[in-house]
N, C-alpha and C positions, 0 to 999 in steps of 0.2 A: 244281422246279426251282430250283437253287441261286441265292441272291442274289450277282450280280454284281457289280463297278463298271461295268463295259460294258451290263449289264440295267436296274441301276437308273438312269447316265444316259439309256439310250432310255427307260424309264420317264417321267425328266424333259420331256427333248426332246418325245416328244409331246403330252404336257400341258400343256406352254408353247406350244407351237406350235399347239394348239387355243386355247388360254387368249386367245394375243396374236392368233392370225389371229380368232376371233370377233370381238373389239375391231375390226381390222380392216376384218373383210363389214359389221358395223355403222355403220362410218364412210364406207365407199367404196360400198357395196350397198344398206346401210338407210338412209344419207342421215343420220346421226344427227354432229352436227360434234361432236367433243373437245374439253374447256374444258381449263384451262392443266394442271390436277390430273390430267384421266384419261389426257393424253400423260405425266403423269411418272410414273405406273403403270405405263408399258406398259416400262420401261425397268429392272426384275426382272426381267421375262417373258425380252425380247431379252438380258438378263444371261446366264440358263439356259440360252437356245435357245446362245447363245455355248460358255458354258461345257461341256455336255452334248455339242456337236459334236465339239470338242476331247476329250473324254473318250473317246468312242465310239471316237474315230479312234487315240486311243492306246492305248486298249485296258485290258488289268490291270495295266499300269505304274500308273496311279494307283491308291492305296488307298480300299479302298472309305468306312472310318473318316472319312479327311480330304472326300471329295468329298462325301459326307452331310452332313459340318460346313460347309463350302462352299455348298451349294446352302440347309443350311439357314439359314444367315447372307442370304443372295439371298430367298428366301422370308420370313425373319423382319422384311425392310425393307419384301418388298412388301406384309404384314401393319401394318405400321403408315403406309406411305402408303396406305392402303385405307383404313384404322379413322380418319384424317386425315379425307379424304376425307368418310368416311359424317359424321363428326362437323362438317362445313363445310354438309353437306345437310342435314342434323336440327339447325343453328345450336347444334350445341354448341362449337364453334371459329369462331374469327374467322378466314376463309377470307384468301389473298390478295390483295390490296384490288383489282388487276388483273383477279379475276373474279371478284368478289363484290358482289351488290346494295347500297346502301348503305343507312342507313337514313334519316338523313336530307335531308331537301328544298333544293330549290336555291332561293336567293330573289331571286336576280340573273337575267338571260340570260346575263350570263359564268357567274355559276356551273354552268346549265344545260347551257353549251355545255363547261364543262370537264368535268363530270360524264359527258356523255353523248359524249365522244371518250376519258376516262379510263376508259368499260366495255366489258369484250372482250364480244363479238357474241354467244361463249357463259360465263352464270355458271354460276360452282363449287357456288352454292348452290342450286339448282335444277335437280333430274334431269330430262332427255330423254327417261327411258325408263323403265321400273319394269317388272319382270316380279312378280307376287302381290304388291306393293306393295315391291319390294326394288328399289333403283334398280343399275345397274350397278357402279358403287364398290362397294353391297352383293354384287354376286355376285362382284367378285373380290376384295375381303375372305373369303367364305366358299371360293374356289379358293386365294388364301393359306394359311389357317389349316390347310386338307388337306394343300395341299404340304409345308409345314411338320411336321405333324405325319409325313407318309410321312415324311419326314428325319429329324425323331426315330426314329421306328420302328426305319426302316435302318440307322445308327447303333447301335441298341441292340444292334439282332443284329450287325452288325458288331463291335460291340465282347465279346459272345457268343461268337463264333467266334474270335476272338482270345485269347478266354481259354479256349476248351476249347482250343485248340492250343497253350497256352505247357506248361502241364506235360509231352505229348509231347517238346517240343524241351527242355524242362531234361533230361529224363529221358534223351534221345537223345546230347546234350551232353558228361555225364556216363561213358557208356558207353565 
């Protein structure tokens, strides 16, 4: 089967729906409340779904090379967000103050009250669930890296197709 814009967009649509659907199922069916960074990581997948739906409807009018670059950018952003969240969980980076446990203890009752009121119910630096020792942010990082790699491979494929057609098109124009 030849890789076309519509086929690639369909692949992105299915993969993105699976990842975003899994996150939503874990929240609504599995009872895992998402933290602030978890919610932020869902946006690239939702954007990929919207773009891929449009591309599937538009069809082959959208050039494959440009679509792979666009999807690659979306998934590269997803990689950055997921890596940041994994880094917050591993305490490599400081997380957002609204969803990260504070290091210092409160000295007064008023400070304790402010600390309790300023802390989100779900902390970004404490994974709520892991599979094989990898948090959902880690699995999202892996999925985002895979999709970025798929976009790169599709872009290289589209570029090689364009380069393979170029000599024939030049030869046809001179005849």
